[in-house]
N, C-alpha and C positions, 0 to 999 in steps of 0.2 A: 483433676478435671482441667486444670490449666494446661497441662501437657497435651491432653487430648485436643483442646481447643487450638493450641499452637500447631499441632500436627495437621488438624483439619484445615486451618487457615493456610498453612504452608502448601498443603496438597491442592487446595482449591486454586490458589494463585499459580502454582506450578502447572496445573492443567491448562489454565488460561494462557499463561505466558508461553507454554510449549506450542500453542497454536500460531504464534506469530510467524515462524518460518513457513508454516503450511499456508497461511493466508498470503504471505509474500509470494510463495511459489504459485498459488492459484492466480494471483494478480499478474505475475509474469507471464503465465499462459495466456491470459486475456490480452495482455499488452502485445504479445507476439502476434496474435490473431488480428488485433486492431491495426498494428503497424503494417502488416501485409496488405490489408484492405486499403488503408490510407495511401500506401505506396502505389498501389494499382491505380487509384483515382488520380493521384498527382502525376504519375507517369503518363497516363492517357492524356491528361491536360497538356503536359509538356510536349508530347508527341504531336498533338493537334496544333499547338502553337508553332512548333518547328516546321511542320508541313505547310503552314501558312507564312513561313518566313519570319516568325516572331520569337522573341524570348518569352519566358514565363512572365516577367514583369511587364513587357510590352502588351502581352495578351490581357493581363489583368488590368492594365491601364485602359485598354479599349473598352473593357466592360465598364469600368468606372466612368468613362467619358461618354458613354452611350446616352442618348436622349430617352431611351426606353427604360422605364422602371424595372422591368423584368431583367434586362441585361445588367443593370447596375446591381440589383439584388443577387444575381448569379455571380457577379464579380466578388461581392462581399462574401458569399458562401464559399467560393473557391479560395479566397484569401484565408478564411477561417480553416478550411480543410488543409491548406498548405501549412499554416501555423500549427495545427494539431499534429500533423505528420512530423514536423520538425521537433515538436515537444516530445512526442512519443519516441522518436529516434534518440533524443537526448536521454530519456529515461532508460531505454534499453542499454545504451552505452554506459550510463552511470551504474545501473544495477549489475551489468556484466563485469564491471571493473571491481565490484565489491566482493569480499569473501562471503560465502553463503551465510555465515553467522550474522553478518551485518546487514543483509538485504532487507530485513523488516524495517530497519531504520531509514531506508530510502523512501519509505511510505510516509515519513513525517514531513516531507517537503517535496514539491514538484511532482505530485502524482496527478493522474487524470481522474477527475471526480466521477465521470460515467463508468470508468473501469472499476474504481473502488466500490461504487454502489452495486454494480453487477456482481463483482467478486463476493461482496458481503451477502447479497441476496442469495447467491447460490453456494455459499461457503459450506463445506463439509469438514468438520473437525477430523483430525487424524492423530494417531498416537505419535509422539515425537521420538522416533527411533534413530534419526540421523544424529550425528555428533552435535551439529548446531541446534537441532531441536531439543536434544537432551540438555545442552548448555542453557538454552532459554528456559527450559523447565526447571533446572536446578537454580538458576537465578530467581525465577518466580517463587520457588519454594522458600528460598532465603528471605526474599522480600515479604512474602505472605506470613512466614513465621514471625519475622520482626514486627510486622504490622499487628498481628494478633497479640503478641506479647505486650506491645505498647498499649493496645486497646484494653487488654486484660488488666494491666497495671493502672491505667486511668480509671477503670471501673472498680478497682479495688479487689479483683479476684486474687486469691492466694494470701491475703493479709491475715485472715483468721488463723490459718495454719501456722504462720510464722509467730504470731502472738501466742498461740497455744503452746508452741514448742518453747518459747522464751520463759514461760511460767514454770 
Protein backbone atom coordinates (compact mmCIF):
# COMPACT_ATOMS: atom_id res chain seq x y z
CA UNK A 1 0.00 0.00 0.00
CA UNK A 2 2.87 2.35 0.78
CA UNK A 3 4.35 1.96 -2.71
CA UNK A 4 0.99 2.72 -4.25
CA UNK A 5 0.65 5.84 -2.13
CA UNK A 6 4.19 6.95 -3.03
CA UNK A 7 3.46 6.43 -6.74
CA UNK A 8 0.14 8.26 -6.49
CA UNK A 9 1.74 11.17 -4.63
CA UNK A 10 4.59 11.32 -7.11
CA UNK A 11 2.27 11.25 -10.10
CA UNK A 12 -0.02 13.91 -8.62
CA UNK A 13 2.85 16.33 -8.02
CA UNK A 14 4.39 15.45 -11.39
CA UNK A 15 1.17 16.40 -13.15
CA UNK A 16 1.01 19.68 -11.22
CA UNK A 17 4.69 20.56 -11.66
CA UNK A 18 4.53 19.68 -15.35
CA UNK A 19 2.05 22.53 -15.77
CA UNK A 20 4.57 25.20 -14.72
CA UNK A 21 6.13 25.58 -18.20
CA UNK A 22 2.68 25.67 -19.79
CA UNK A 23 1.50 28.37 -17.40
CA UNK A 24 4.68 30.38 -18.07
CA UNK A 25 4.08 30.01 -21.81
CA UNK A 26 0.47 31.19 -21.52
CA UNK A 27 1.67 34.12 -19.38
CA UNK A 28 4.28 34.99 -22.05
CA UNK A 29 1.54 35.05 -24.69
CA UNK A 30 -0.49 37.50 -22.59
CA UNK A 31 2.66 39.50 -21.91
CA UNK A 32 3.33 39.81 -25.63
CA UNK A 33 -0.17 41.09 -26.31
CA UNK A 34 -0.09 43.51 -23.38
CA UNK A 35 3.25 44.99 -24.37
CA UNK A 36 2.09 45.54 -27.95
CA UNK A 37 -0.93 47.47 -26.69
CA UNK A 38 1.05 49.45 -24.12
CA UNK A 39 3.69 50.27 -26.71
CA UNK A 40 1.00 51.66 -29.03
CA UNK A 41 -0.39 53.88 -26.25
CA UNK A 42 3.04 55.18 -25.23
CA UNK A 43 4.13 55.69 -28.86
CA UNK A 44 1.00 57.76 -29.62
CA UNK A 45 1.62 59.88 -26.54
CA UNK A 46 5.25 60.39 -27.52
CA UNK A 47 4.24 61.31 -31.09
CA UNK A 48 1.71 63.85 -29.79
CA UNK A 49 4.35 65.33 -27.50
CA UNK A 50 6.92 65.61 -30.33
CA UNK A 51 4.34 67.24 -32.63
CA UNK A 52 3.88 69.85 -29.90
CA UNK A 53 7.64 70.31 -29.52
CA UNK A 54 7.82 68.46 -26.20
CA UNK A 55 9.62 65.45 -24.80
CA UNK A 56 7.64 62.79 -22.95
CA UNK A 57 8.74 64.20 -19.59
CA UNK A 58 7.83 67.76 -20.59
CA UNK A 59 4.39 66.64 -21.73
CA UNK A 60 3.84 64.71 -18.48
CA UNK A 61 4.99 67.76 -16.51
CA UNK A 62 2.37 69.89 -18.30
CA UNK A 63 -0.30 67.46 -17.18
CA UNK A 64 1.00 67.53 -13.60
CA UNK A 65 1.13 71.33 -13.48
CA UNK A 66 -2.35 71.84 -14.89
CA UNK A 67 -4.93 73.68 -12.80
CA UNK A 68 -7.56 71.22 -14.03
CA UNK A 69 -8.04 68.03 -12.02
CA UNK A 70 -8.91 66.12 -15.19
CA UNK A 71 -5.53 66.90 -16.79
CA UNK A 72 -3.59 66.12 -13.60
CA UNK A 73 -5.42 62.78 -13.39
CA UNK A 74 -4.67 62.06 -17.05
CA UNK A 75 -1.01 62.81 -16.35
CA UNK A 76 -1.02 60.31 -13.49
CA UNK A 77 -2.69 57.71 -15.73
CA UNK A 78 -0.13 58.29 -18.47
CA UNK A 79 2.79 57.99 -16.04
CA UNK A 80 1.32 54.69 -14.84
CA UNK A 81 0.95 53.51 -18.46
CA UNK A 82 4.57 54.38 -19.23
CA UNK A 83 5.76 52.63 -16.06
CA UNK A 84 3.73 49.52 -16.87
CA UNK A 85 5.07 49.48 -20.43
CA UNK A 86 8.64 49.69 -19.13
CA UNK A 87 7.97 46.93 -16.58
CA UNK A 88 6.46 44.67 -19.25
CA UNK A 89 9.41 45.33 -21.56
CA UNK A 90 11.81 44.31 -18.77
CA UNK A 91 9.83 41.10 -18.24
CA UNK A 92 9.95 40.24 -21.94
CA UNK A 93 13.70 40.81 -21.96
CA UNK A 94 14.28 38.79 -18.77
CA UNK A 95 12.11 35.86 -19.86
CA UNK A 96 13.60 35.88 -23.35
CA UNK A 97 17.11 35.60 -21.92
CA UNK A 98 16.18 32.57 -19.80
CA UNK A 99 16.33 29.00 -21.05
CA UNK A 100 12.81 27.57 -21.47
CA UNK A 101 13.23 25.25 -18.47
CA UNK A 102 13.81 28.25 -16.17
CA UNK A 103 11.00 30.50 -17.43
CA UNK A 104 8.47 29.40 -14.79
CA UNK A 105 10.92 30.76 -12.21
CA UNK A 106 10.60 34.23 -13.78
CA UNK A 107 7.07 34.31 -12.40
CA UNK A 108 8.36 34.20 -8.84
CA UNK A 109 9.34 37.90 -9.02
CA UNK A 110 8.64 40.92 -11.17
CA UNK A 111 5.44 39.65 -12.79
CA UNK A 112 2.38 41.67 -13.79
CA UNK A 113 -0.48 40.85 -11.42
CA UNK A 114 -3.21 41.53 -14.00
CA UNK A 115 -1.56 39.23 -16.50
CA UNK A 116 -1.05 36.46 -13.94
CA UNK A 117 -4.70 36.69 -12.84
CA UNK A 118 -5.86 36.56 -16.45
CA UNK A 119 -3.55 33.68 -17.32
CA UNK A 120 -4.70 31.76 -14.24
CA UNK A 121 -8.38 32.44 -14.96
CA UNK A 122 -8.04 31.14 -18.53
CA UNK A 123 -5.35 28.52 -17.89
CA UNK A 124 -5.79 25.26 -19.72
CA UNK A 125 -3.57 22.43 -18.51
CA UNK A 126 -1.55 20.61 -21.14
CA UNK A 127 0.52 17.44 -21.24
CA UNK A 128 4.18 18.29 -20.68
CA UNK A 129 5.74 16.80 -23.81
CA UNK A 130 8.49 19.38 -24.29
CA UNK A 131 11.86 18.52 -22.74
CA UNK A 132 11.49 21.27 -20.14
CA UNK A 133 7.92 20.22 -19.38
CA UNK A 134 9.06 16.64 -18.85
CA UNK A 135 11.92 17.85 -16.65
CA UNK A 136 9.48 19.81 -14.46
CA UNK A 137 7.19 16.77 -14.30
CA UNK A 138 10.11 14.49 -13.36
CA UNK A 139 11.22 16.88 -10.63
CA UNK A 140 7.62 17.05 -9.43
CA UNK A 141 7.43 13.27 -9.33
CA UNK A 142 10.55 13.08 -7.21
CA UNK A 143 9.32 15.76 -4.82
CA UNK A 144 5.85 14.22 -4.61
CA UNK A 145 7.23 10.74 -3.97
CA UNK A 146 9.56 12.03 -1.26
CA UNK A 147 6.77 14.02 0.36
CA UNK A 148 4.45 11.01 0.31
CA UNK A 149 7.15 8.76 1.81
CA UNK A 150 7.79 11.31 4.56
CA UNK A 151 4.08 11.62 5.34
CA UNK A 152 3.67 7.84 5.31
CA UNK A 153 6.61 7.47 7.68
CA UNK A 154 5.23 10.17 10.00
CA UNK A 155 1.85 8.45 10.06
CA UNK A 156 3.46 5.07 10.71
CA UNK A 157 2.45 3.32 7.49
CA UNK A 158 4.56 0.27 6.78
CA UNK A 159 5.71 -0.29 10.38
CA UNK A 160 3.53 -3.34 10.93
CA UNK A 161 5.02 -5.15 7.98
CA UNK A 162 8.58 -4.59 9.22
CA UNK A 163 7.65 -5.70 12.74
CA UNK A 164 5.88 -8.79 11.41
CA UNK A 165 8.94 -9.76 9.35
CA UNK A 166 11.26 -9.24 12.32
CA UNK A 167 9.35 -11.90 14.33
